[in-house]
N, C-alpha and C positions, 0 to 999 in steps of 0.2 A: 614954817609949814605945819598946819594943824594935822594931827593924827586922825585917821579914820576910826570911828568908834567900832569896837569889836562887836561882831554879831553874837547875839545871845544864843547859846547852844540849847536846842530843844530836845528834851529827853523823850525817846520813844519807849513806851511801856504798854503792856496789855492789862486788861482787867484781871486776868489770872495772877499776874505778878503783884498787882495791888492787893488782892485778897490774901496772897501768901505773906506779904509784908505785914498785913494786919494780924494774921494768925501768929506770926513771929513776935510781934509786940505783945500779944496776949500771953505768950509763953515766957515773957520776961526780957526780951531783947529791947534795947533802946531804940527810939525813933530814928536817931542819926544812923545807927548801925544797920537797922532794917532797911532804911532808904538806900544806903550804899550797897547793901547786899543784893537787893532785888531790882535796883535801877529805877526807883520811883522817887519823884521829887518829895523832899521832906515836908514841905507845906501841904502838898496834896495828901500825903499819907496822914498828916496830923488832922486835916479836915475830915477825911473819911473815917479816921479812927474815933473821932468824937461824935460823928453823925453817920451811923452805919446804914441808915435807910436813904442816904443821899443818892439822887439819880443825876449823875453828871452826863453831859453831852459834849462831844468834841466837835470842832468845826464850826462853820457859820450857822446862823439860825435857819432851821428847816423851812422850806417853802410852804409845806402843808402841815396841818396839825396831826396829832396822833389819830384822831377819829377819822380824818379824811384819808390818811394812808391805810388805816385798817379797813375802810370802805373799799379801797382799790384792791386790797388783798382778798377781801371777801368776794369781790366781783370776779377776779381771776380764778379763784377756787371754785366758785359756783359754775362758771362757764366751762371749766375743765371737767367738772363732775357730771355735767349734762352732755358731754361729748361735743362741745362746740369749739370753733376755731378762734384762737387768740394768739397774737404775736406781741413782741416788744413794742412795735410801732403802735398797736392798739392801746397798750398801756400808756404810752406817751400821749396819745390822743385823749385818753381818759383824764390824765393830769391836766392837760390844757382845757378840757371841758370844765373841770372844777375851777380853774382860774377864771374862765369866762363867767361862770355863775357867781363866784365870790372873788372879785378882784382884790389884789394885794396892794399895800401902800408901802412907802419908804423904800428901803434897799431891795425888798422882795419884788417891788413893782417892775424893776428893770431886769430882773433875772430871767434869762431865756432857758427854757428846758431843752435838753439835748440827751444824747446817749450817755453822757457822763452822769446825768441825774438818774438814768435807768440803772447804771452800775451801782451807784450809791444806794438806790432803792433795793437792789438785790442784796446788798450787804446788810441793810437794816431788816430785811425780810427774806431770809435764805430759802424759805419754802416756795416763794413766788416763781423762780425759774422752772420748777417742776410742773407748774400749771400752764406755762406758756409754751407755744410751739417754737422749737428751735430748728432752723434749717439744717438738714443733714444730707450727706451725699447718698446714703441708703436709707430707705424707710424701715421702721422697726419690724414690720410684718407680723403684727400681733394677730392671733386667731380671732375670728369673728365672735365666737362665743365669749371669749374673755372680754372683748370690748363691750358687748351687750351687757354682760354681768357687771362690769364696772359702773355703767350708767344706771343699771337697775338698782344696785345697792344704795345709790344716792337719791332715788326717787321717793320722796316723802309724801306722795300724792296718789298712792295706788288705788284709793277708794274712788278716785275720779274715773278710772277705767271701767267701773261698773256701769257708767252712763255713757254710751257712745256719742250722745249729742254734745258732750263736754270735751271731746277729744278731736283736735283739728290738725290738718296738715297743709303746709304751704307748698303749692305747685307753681313752678315758673316756666313760662314758655317764651322763647325768643323767636321773633319773626324778622327775616331779612327783607328790607324794602329795597328792591332792585333799582339800579340806577336808571333804567328805562321806565320805571313807574308803571310797569304793566303787570306785575305779579308779586305775590308774597310767597316766600319759601321759608322752610324751617330754618331756625338760626344755626343749627349745626352744619348746614350746607351752604350758609351764606358766605359770599366772597368778601374780600377786603373792600370792594367798591360799593357794597350794599350797606345801608344804614339799618340798625337794629331797632325794633320796637318790642319792648318786653311787657308781657302780660302776667300778672300774678293772680292766682286763684286759690282760695282757701276752701277746703271741703271738710266736712265732719264725718266721723265713722258711722253716723246714723244715715248718711246719704244726702245731707243738705249742702247747699252751696252758699258761701258768703259773698259779699260784694267784691267784684274783681278790682284790679288796678291796672293802669296803663302808664308806661314810662316812654316818653317820646324823646327823640334825639335832638335836644336843644341845649345850648350853653346856659342860658338863663331861664327866666320865666317863659312858659309857652304863651303864644299869642292868644288873645281873647277869642278870636274866631275859632281857634282850634279847641280851646277849653269849652266852648259852647256846644261842641259836638259830643262831649262826654256825657253819658246818661247820668241821671240823678242817683246819688249814693255811691257812684263809682269813685274810686280813688285815681288820681292822676298826678304825674310829676314829670320831671325832665332831668336828664343827665347828658353830658357831652357825647357819650357813645350810645345812649339809649338803653343802657343796662341798669339793673337795680343797684343802688348804692346804700350806704348806711343811713343817709338822710331820707331817701325815698322809702326805704323799708321801715324806718322809724315812723314816718308820717302814715304809712299804710296800716301798720299794726295799732298804733295808739289812737288814730282818728277814725279810719274806715272800719277796721275789724272790731274795735271796741264799740263803735256805734252799732254795728250789727248785733253784738252781744246784748247791748242794752235794749235795742228795739225788740229783740226776741225773748227778753227776760231770761237770759241764760244764767244758771247758778254759777257763782264765782267761788273758787278759781276754776280755770280751764287749762288744758294742756295744748300747746301749739308746737307741732313738729316742724323744724326748719332745717335747711341744708347746713350740716356741720362743717363742711369743707370750705365755707366762705365766711369772711368776717362780717356777718350780718348783725350780730348781737353786739352793738356798741355799748359803752358804759352808760350813756344816756338812755338807750332803749332798755337796758337791764334795770335801771332805776325805775323807769316808768312802768314796766311790766310788773315789777314787784309790788308797786302801789296799786296797779289796776287789777291784780289777780290773774295775770297771764303767765303761765310757767312755760318757758322756752326749753325745748329738748331737741337734740339732733336726731333726725330720722336715719342717719347713716354714720353712727359713731365709729364703726370699723374703718371707714374711709378717713374720718377725721383723725383718729388716733394713729393711723398709718401714714398720715401726711399725703393723702392722695387728692391732689387738686383737680378740679373739673372746670374747664373753661365754659362748658355748656351744661345745662341741667340734664339729668338722666331722663330717658324716655319712659313714660308709664302708660298704662292703659288709658288714663284720662287725658293726658297731654296729646297722645297720638290721635285720639278721637277728636279733640278740639281742632287740631291741625287739619285733619281730613275734612271736617265739616266746614272749616273756614275756607278751604280751597274750593269746595263745592259752592259755597256762597259767593266766592269771588268770581267763579265761572258764570254763575247766573247774573251777577251784577254787570259783568262785561257784555253779556248778551243783550241786556236791556238798555245799557247806557252807551257802551262802545267807546267810552273815553278812557284816558289814563287813570290809573288808580294812584292815590296819594294818601298821606297820613290823615288827611281830612276825612277820608271815608273809612278808616280802620274801625273806629268805635261803632259806626253804622253797621258794619259787617259782623262785628264781634257780639253785639248785644243779642240778636236772635239766636245765635249759636249757643251762647251761655245759658239763656233763659228757657229756650224751647227744645234744644237738641241734646241736652245732657240728662238722661233719665237717672232716677235714684238707684236703679239696679247697677248701672254702670259705675257710679261712685262707690257703691258697696263692693263691687268686684275689684275696683282699683285698690280698696283697703284690704281686700282679701289677699292681694299679692304684695302687701306692704310687709316686708320681712320682719323688721324690728317690732312693729306693733303686734303681729301675730306671735312673735317670740315672747313678748311681755305678757300677753294673755295666757300663754301656756305656763310661763314661769309663775305667774300669780296663782294659778290653780295648784301648783306644787306647794307654794307657801300656805295657801288656805287649807290644803290637806294636812300639812304638818301641824298647823295651829288647831285643826279640828281634833286630831288624835291627842295632842297634848292637853286640850281642854275637856276631853272625854276619857277619863281613866278607865271607865268601864269597858269602852271599846278596845283599848290597848290591853286590858286584863283578859278580855275574851280572846284576843289574838294570841296571847302568851299561853292560855290554857289549851287552845287548839294545838299549838306547837308541842306542848307537853304530852297531849294525848297521842300525837303522832309518834313521838319519841318512845312512849311506853308500848305502843303497838309494834315496835321494831322497825318502823319506817322513819328515817331521818328526814326532816323537812328540807325541801329544796330551796337553796338560797338564790334569790332572784336579784341580779345586779341591775340597778336602775340606770338606764342610758340617759346621758345628758341630752336635753332637748336642743 
């Protein structure tokens, strides 16, 4: 009866133990004794002792190159610094996106990515978990000012805010198509029996309106007769529930919105505020926007950092106005037609509302109530004042001489504490 071969014992050691063994050999200890003392294989210690700059890697060959992994790390960091939503599932989707663009061969071809790959990625890049959203039982409850300041410190495009025409905000409106096809109601009041139609509208701080988009509730490509009802330059797409997805949002920003920028000869780059509580900014969209000159920033970083999910978009002055005008247009359409309303008539009702019934003053008033944007403008003025004083020593010298005159006259200057905005 043949004996079973003995399993080779694999020594577990850390990089720290290896470096300590190398230091011990430098101090005169033999390789054999140093390997036994620190639990490092003698051949490994000999190889690293002769080649100090050797970069060893344990385990199987990595699926991604160092440049590709560094790109994913940069994406998670940039998304977090802009106050946007990102989870481990989005990181896994980003890895699959890279594999789709650059397929692997050999053993890596059949390797399936799962949560085990995410855990290994965390070990190789320990800073990544701090950028991702982790599900918690209780939200962090960070103050709003702290969340705003965190995003502001990472905005390297403050000069863009000098031109309101280069600052944009994405507004989303959901309409429930009732089962009896007689009425449209706002999405936050829609029942489970109604189908949603989502409208995306981008406005600028200067009061201009970009081309809208319409998302219809279809599993696949929308029918040709339905696509024919969409006005020229409008974006349209479909999703099973009629809500905006990463794919539809990617197509809207990179195709429809970017076309608007080019047709109006807008200076690049521009800033686009989006909802930070939803995973809108995929890895593919982040790559595209970086090359197109579109900087994505969350318009509600306080809700994003505090893990406050919203199933429906918040009501603003603009969205409320569009819903009211669309209801009025629906009432007039029913009086003249008397038939059931369907998704075939939605674009027909939406177009006159968007182009004729949204004045510039209304859009500017909507931006005036945009909390984060107004906070950035005030914060920028504080930074400009500080830079002005530091760049003009004569002004600061004049202030100090005034304070000395008050002190010599027996009156102490009053210290004014600056309140945070």
